[in-house]
C-alpha positions as CSV (number, residue, x, y, z in Angstrom):
1,M,-51.8,44.0,-47.8
2,A,-49.5,46.7,-46.3
3,R,-51.3,44.9,-43.1
4,N,-49.9,41.6,-44.0
5,L,-46.8,42.9,-45.2
6,L,-46.1,44.5,-41.8
7,G,-47.1,40.9,-40.0
8,I,-44.8,39.3,-42.3
9,L,-42.1,41.0,-41.5
10,L,-42.4,40.7,-37.8
11,I,-43.2,37.3,-38.0
12,L,-39.6,37.4,-40.2
13,A,-37.9,39.5,-37.2
14,A,-39.3,37.1,-34.4
15,I,-37.9,33.4,-36.2
16,G,-34.6,35.7,-36.8
17,V,-34.3,37.0,-33.5
18,A,-35.0,33.4,-31.7
19,V,-32.8,31.7,-34.6
20,F,-29.3,34.3,-34.1
21,W,-29.8,35.7,-30.9
22,T,-31.5,32.3,-28.5
23,N,-30.2,29.5,-30.2
24,P,-26.6,30.5,-28.6
25,L,-28.6,30.7,-25.2
26,W,-29.9,27.6,-25.8
27,I,-26.5,26.0,-26.8
28,S,-24.6,27.4,-23.8
29,V,-27.6,26.4,-21.2
30,Q,-27.6,23.1,-22.6
31,E,-23.9,22.4,-21.9
32,L,-24.3,24.2,-18.2
33,R,-26.4,21.3,-17.8
34,G,-24.4,18.7,-19.0
35,E,-21.7,20.3,-16.3
36,K,-23.9,20.4,-13.9
37,A,-24.7,16.9,-14.6
38,E,-21.0,16.1,-14.3
39,L,-20.9,17.8,-10.5
40,V,-23.8,15.9,-9.6
41,G,-21.8,12.8,-10.7
42,A,-18.6,14.0,-9.0
43,I,-20.8,14.8,-5.8
44,Q,-22.2,11.7,-5.5
45,R,-18.5,10.1,-6.1
46,F,-17.3,11.8,-3.2
47,Q,-20.2,11.1,-0.6
48,E,-19.6,7.5,-2.1
49,L,-15.8,7.6,-0.9
50,K,-16.5,9.7,2.1
51,K,-19.0,6.8,3.1
52,V,-15.8,4.5,2.7
53,R,-13.2,6.9,4.6
54,D,-15.7,6.1,7.5
55,D,-16.4,2.8,7.4
56,L,-12.4,2.6,7.3
57,F,-12.3,4.3,10.2
58,Q,-14.9,2.9,12.1
59,T,-13.1,-0.2,11.2
60,Y,-9.8,0.6,12.6
61,N,-10.7,1.9,15.4
62,S,-12.7,-1.0,16.4
63,I,-9.3,-2.8,16.4
64,S,-8.3,-3.1,19.9
65,P,-4.5,-1.8,20.9
66,S,-2.9,-5.5,21.3
67,D,-4.0,-6.8,17.6
68,L,-2.4,-3.0,16.5
69,S,0.4,-3.6,18.1
70,R,1.2,-7.0,17.0
71,L,0.5,-4.9,13.1
72,E,3.1,-2.6,13.7
73,E,5.0,-5.8,14.7
74,F,4.0,-7.7,11.6
75,L,5.1,-4.8,9.2
76,P,6.4,-1.9,11.1
77,K,6.4,1.8,9.5
78,S,10.3,1.9,9.7
79,E,13.1,-0.4,8.8
80,N,13.1,-0.9,13.0
81,I,16.7,-2.3,12.5
82,G,17.2,-3.0,16.3
83,L,14.0,-4.7,17.1
84,L,14.6,-6.9,13.9
85,L,18.3,-7.5,15.4
86,V,16.6,-8.3,19.3
87,N,14.1,-10.8,17.8
88,M,16.7,-13.0,15.7
89,E,18.6,-13.0,19.1
90,K,16.1,-14.1,21.0
91,L,15.0,-16.6,18.5
92,S,18.1,-18.3,17.9
93,Q,18.4,-18.4,21.9
94,D,15.0,-20.2,22.5
95,N,16.3,-22.6,20.1
96,K,19.3,-23.2,21.1
97,M,21.5,-22.1,18.4
98,L,24.2,-19.8,18.4
99,L,23.9,-16.7,16.8
100,K,27.2,-16.0,15.2
101,Q,27.1,-13.3,12.7
102,I,23.9,-11.1,11.8
103,N,24.2,-8.4,8.5
104,V,21.6,-6.0,7.8
105,E,22.2,-3.9,4.7
106,N,21.5,-0.1,5.0
107,A,18.8,2.1,3.0
108,E,21.8,3.3,1.0
109,N,22.8,-0.3,-0.4
110,K,19.4,-1.3,-1.0
111,A,18.0,1.3,-3.8
112,G,15.3,0.9,-5.9
113,V,13.9,-2.5,-4.1
114,S,10.2,-1.4,-3.2
115,A,7.7,-3.3,-4.4
116,S,3.8,-1.3,-4.7
117,I,0.8,-2.4,-3.5
118,A,-1.9,-3.3,-6.0
119,G,-4.8,-1.7,-6.0
120,L,-3.7,1.5,-4.0
121,P,-2.6,4.4,-6.0
122,G,-0.2,6.9,-4.0
123,T,1.4,4.7,-2.0
124,A,5.1,3.9,-2.0
125,G,4.9,0.4,-1.2
126,F,6.7,-2.0,1.1
127,S,10.7,-1.8,1.2
128,K,12.6,-4.5,1.8
129,I,15.9,-4.9,4.2
130,P,17.7,-7.8,3.4
131,V,19.3,-9.7,6.0
132,T,22.2,-13.0,6.1
133,L,23.0,-14.6,9.6
134,S,25.1,-16.8,10.9
135,V,24.1,-19.7,13.3
136,S,25.5,-23.1,14.5
137,G,23.8,-25.7,16.5
138,S,22.2,-29.1,15.8
139,Y,19.7,-29.8,12.7
140,D,16.7,-30.5,15.0
141,S,18.0,-27.0,16.5
142,F,18.0,-25.4,12.9
143,R,14.3,-26.8,12.0
144,F,13.0,-25.7,14.6
145,F,15.0,-21.9,14.5
146,L,13.1,-22.2,11.0
147,G,9.7,-23.0,12.2
148,A,9.6,-19.8,14.8
149,L,11.3,-17.6,12.0
150,E,8.1,-18.6,10.4
151,K,5.5,-18.3,12.9
152,N,7.8,-14.8,14.1
153,L,5.1,-11.8,14.2
154,R,7.8,-9.6,11.8
155,L,7.2,-10.6,7.9
156,I,10.6,-12.6,7.0
157,D,11.3,-14.1,3.4
158,V,14.0,-16.8,3.4
159,D,15.7,-17.0,0.4
160,T,19.1,-19.5,0.6
161,I,20.1,-21.6,3.5
162,S,23.4,-22.9,3.2
163,F,25.3,-25.1,6.0
164,N,28.7,-27.0,6.6
165,A,29.2,-30.3,8.8
166,S,31.4,-29.3,11.7
167,E,33.5,-32.6,13.6
168,K,31.8,-31.8,16.7
169,G,28.1,-32.9,15.4
170,T,27.1,-29.5,15.0
171,Y,25.9,-27.3,11.7
172,D,27.0,-23.4,10.7
173,F,24.4,-22.6,9.0
174,S,24.0,-19.2,6.8
175,V,20.5,-17.8,6.3
176,S,19.7,-15.0,3.6
177,A,16.6,-13.6,4.5
178,V,14.4,-10.5,3.4
179,A,12.7,-8.7,6.5
180,Y,9.9,-5.9,5.1
181,W,8.9,-2.4,6.5
182,Y,5.6,-0.6,5.4
183,K,7.5,2.3,3.2
184,R,5.0,5.3,3.4
């Protein structure tokens, strides 16, 4: 009987050790397995992002330098007001319009005019450059001027147009527009 009692006590002691000592270890092993699964998932997402980045680099590098320069003119990385002024002057001359005046608002006057890029976290977005210009010429010349402005590489939205007729058969046009640039 003492042997049976000793055997039962040893079995109860083994069960007690298993419950009180191995159970917390088992719980920590389960937690570590969960953390491992999260880390493996994060590594897989990182690998997918790395592949997307490499594909984007490959696509970017496949763009010809002339197309890159056209893209830079379409949406410059700085305000590049000088080039904007030159473009407006050239468009007016090419369409037989007299550029009388052009006003471009500076950075201090346009606080808070930016639009974020949808779907791209961490980007500053596009900034606007308000432009007002006065041109003079015939109605047909002005139509051609607007057509050329529409086809111009620089992204420009015309907001308002107003005009006054003169006795000479020419019109004075006032155009309010917005040019854009990519703000990082």
